[in-house]
N, C-alpha and C positions, 0 to 999 in steps of 0.2 A: 133330278135336275134336267131341264130340257136343253136342247142343242143350242138355242139362242143364248141362254144364260151361260152355258159352257164357253161359247164363242166370245161372249162379252168378257168373261173372266180371263180367257186366254189373251185377248187383246190388252186387258189391263196389265197382266203379267209381262207381256211383251214390252209395253210402254215403260213399265218400271225398270225392266232389265236394260232397255236402251238408255234410260236416264242415268242409271247407275254406271253403265259403261262409259257414257259421255263424261260423267263426273270424274271417273277414274282416269280417263284419257287426258282430261284437263289438268288433273293433279300431276300426272306423269310429265306432261309438257312443261308445267311450271317448275317441277323439280329439275328437269333437264336444263331449262333456261337458267335456273339458279346455279346449277353446277357449272354451266358454261361461263357465267359471269365470275364465279369464284376462280375457275381455272385461268381466266384472262387476267384477273387481279394478281394471282400468284405468279403468272408469267411476267407481268410488268415488274413486280417486286424483284424477281430473280434477275431480270435484265438490268435493273437499276443497281443491284448488288454487284453484278458482274462488271458493270461499267466502273463502279466505285473501286472494285478490286484492281481493275486494270490501271486506273489512275494512281492507285497506291503503289503498284509495282513500278510504274513509270517514274513516280516521285522518288521512290526508294533507290532506283537504279540511275537516277539523273537523266533519264530519257525524256523528261517532260520539260523541254526547253521552251519557255514562253517569252 
């Protein structure tokens, strides 16, 4: 194998490695974004439940005078 062929193959391997790394980084970013959206949704649900519970306590104790 001559040095030009070895150099070509090394370049090919480097390009493939970079492509795989970019793909993995994109997948990781997508997973992180998905997790962030899920956490935001859970947070909103918890906030709504807490507000509902606070209203229920106010109603039960007669503190919700409208």
